[in-house]
C-alpha positions as CSV (number, residue, x, y, z in Angstrom):
1,M,155.5,39.6,-11.7
2,S,153.4,36.5,-11.0
3,A,152.5,33.8,-13.5
4,P,149.2,34.2,-15.3
5,Q,146.4,32.2,-13.8
6,R,144.5,29.6,-15.9
7,S,140.8,30.3,-16.2
8,R,140.0,26.7,-15.1
9,P,142.0,24.2,-13.1
10,I,143.2,21.3,-15.3
11,H,143.0,17.8,-14.0
12,V,145.5,15.8,-16.1
13,P,144.9,12.1,-15.8
14,R,148.0,10.1,-15.6
15,T,148.1,8.5,-19.1
16,P,151.1,6.6,-20.3
17,P,152.7,7.5,-23.6
18,P,151.5,5.6,-26.6
19,A,152.4,2.0,-26.4
20,G,153.6,-0.1,-29.3
21,A,155.6,0.6,-32.4
22,P,155.3,3.8,-34.4
23,P,153.6,3.5,-37.8
24,S,155.5,1.7,-40.5
25,P,157.7,3.9,-42.7
26,E,156.2,1.9,-45.6
27,I,153.2,4.2,-45.2
28,F,155.3,7.2,-46.1
29,A,156.9,5.2,-48.9
30,A,153.5,4.5,-50.4
31,L,151.7,7.8,-49.9
32,G,154.6,10.2,-50.0
33,E,154.4,13.7,-48.6
34,D,151.6,14.8,-50.9
35,G,149.4,11.8,-50.1
36,I,149.8,12.3,-46.4
37,R,149.0,16.0,-46.8
38,R,145.8,15.2,-48.7
39,M,144.8,12.6,-46.2
40,V,145.3,15.0,-43.2
41,E,143.6,17.8,-45.1
42,D,140.6,15.6,-45.6
43,H,140.6,14.7,-41.9
44,Y,140.5,18.5,-41.1
45,V,137.6,19.0,-43.5
46,L,135.7,16.5,-41.4
47,L,136.9,18.0,-38.1
48,E,135.6,21.4,-39.3
49,G,132.1,20.0,-39.2
50,S,132.5,17.9,-36.0
51,S,131.7,18.5,-32.4
52,V,135.3,19.3,-31.6
53,R,135.6,22.2,-34.1
54,A,136.0,24.7,-31.2
55,L,139.2,23.0,-30.1
56,F,140.9,24.1,-33.4
57,P,142.1,27.5,-34.6
58,D,139.9,29.6,-36.9
59,D,142.3,28.9,-39.8
60,M,141.7,25.1,-40.3
61,A,143.7,25.0,-43.5
62,A,146.8,26.3,-41.6
63,A,146.1,23.8,-38.8
64,A,145.9,21.0,-41.3
65,R,149.2,22.0,-42.8
66,K,150.9,22.0,-39.4
67,S,149.3,18.7,-38.5
68,A,150.4,17.2,-41.8
69,T,154.0,18.1,-41.1
70,F,153.7,16.0,-37.9
71,F,152.2,13.1,-39.7
72,V,154.8,13.2,-42.5
73,Q,157.4,12.9,-39.8
74,V,155.7,10.2,-37.7
75,L,154.9,8.1,-40.8
76,G,158.6,7.9,-41.8
77,G,159.2,11.0,-43.9
78,P,161.6,13.8,-43.2
79,P,161.5,15.6,-39.8
80,L,159.5,18.5,-41.1
81,Y,157.7,19.1,-37.9
82,S,160.8,19.2,-35.7
83,Q,162.5,21.5,-38.2
84,A,159.7,23.9,-38.3
85,Y,158.3,23.8,-34.7
86,G,160.9,22.0,-32.5
87,P,160.4,18.6,-30.8
88,P,156.8,17.4,-31.2
89,R,156.0,17.1,-27.5
90,M,152.3,16.6,-28.5
91,R,151.0,15.9,-25.1
92,Q,152.4,19.1,-23.8
93,R,151.2,21.1,-26.8
94,H,147.6,19.7,-26.3
95,L,147.4,20.4,-22.5
96,P,145.9,23.9,-22.9
97,F,142.9,22.3,-24.6
98,E,140.2,20.4,-22.7
99,I,140.2,17.0,-24.4
100,D,137.9,14.5,-22.9
101,A,136.9,11.0,-24.1
102,A,134.0,12.4,-26.2
103,A,136.5,14.8,-28.0
104,R,138.9,11.9,-28.6
105,D,136.0,9.8,-30.0
106,A,135.0,12.6,-32.4
107,W,138.6,13.0,-33.6
108,L,138.9,9.3,-34.1
109,A,135.6,9.1,-35.9
110,C,136.9,11.6,-38.4
111,W,140.0,9.5,-38.9
112,D,137.8,6.4,-39.4
113,E,135.9,8.1,-42.1
114,V,139.1,9.2,-43.9
115,L,140.7,5.7,-43.6
116,A,137.6,3.9,-44.9
117,D,138.7,4.6,-48.5
118,A,142.4,5.4,-47.8
119,P,143.8,2.6,-49.9
120,A,142.0,3.7,-53.0
121,R,142.0,7.5,-52.4
122,Y,145.6,7.9,-51.2
123,G,147.4,4.7,-51.9
124,F,147.5,3.8,-48.2
125,P,148.8,0.2,-47.9
126,A,145.8,-1.7,-46.7
127,G,147.9,-4.1,-44.7
128,H,149.1,-1.3,-42.5
129,L,145.6,0.1,-41.7
130,P,145.1,-1.9,-38.5
131,A,148.5,-0.9,-37.0
132,Y,147.9,2.7,-38.0
133,R,144.5,2.7,-36.4
134,D,146.1,1.2,-33.3
135,F,148.6,4.1,-33.3
136,L,145.8,6.7,-33.6
137,D,143.9,5.0,-30.8
138,S,146.9,5.0,-28.5
139,F,148.1,8.4,-29.5
140,S,144.7,10.0,-29.0
141,A,144.3,8.3,-25.6
142,W,147.5,10.0,-24.6
143,M,146.0,13.4,-25.5
144,V,143.0,13.1,-23.1
145,N,143.5,15.5,-20.3
146,A,139.9,16.0,-18.9
147,E,137.2,13.9,-17.5
């Protein structure tokens, strides 16, 4: 039996993995799992009304829960994502979706809106916002797989 054929050829630009340090575990210490989950849920509410909505599954609440497990882990919490889904391998997991610079910009714009009041709303340590934004910028650049 032959392997299934993709409906479109995928050109995967050679993008290096995210550079720099991961986000500070002080973010998890300040927000806790519940704060991170609320923040990611708010991000997904914005994504639902964005130009990239079609890249996400129908059940955005379930997608937000799964994404939140990743962010809990990457922000210094327990390895919930790895325990539930295996190694993150986010670049590999995103390859089936056509993610171009415009999609990346839309995703980041939703994060920018969430982070605008993150210190007051979630207890996000304001001093860590620049480094977290840098992480999101680098991480999202790594997900781009289409021109």
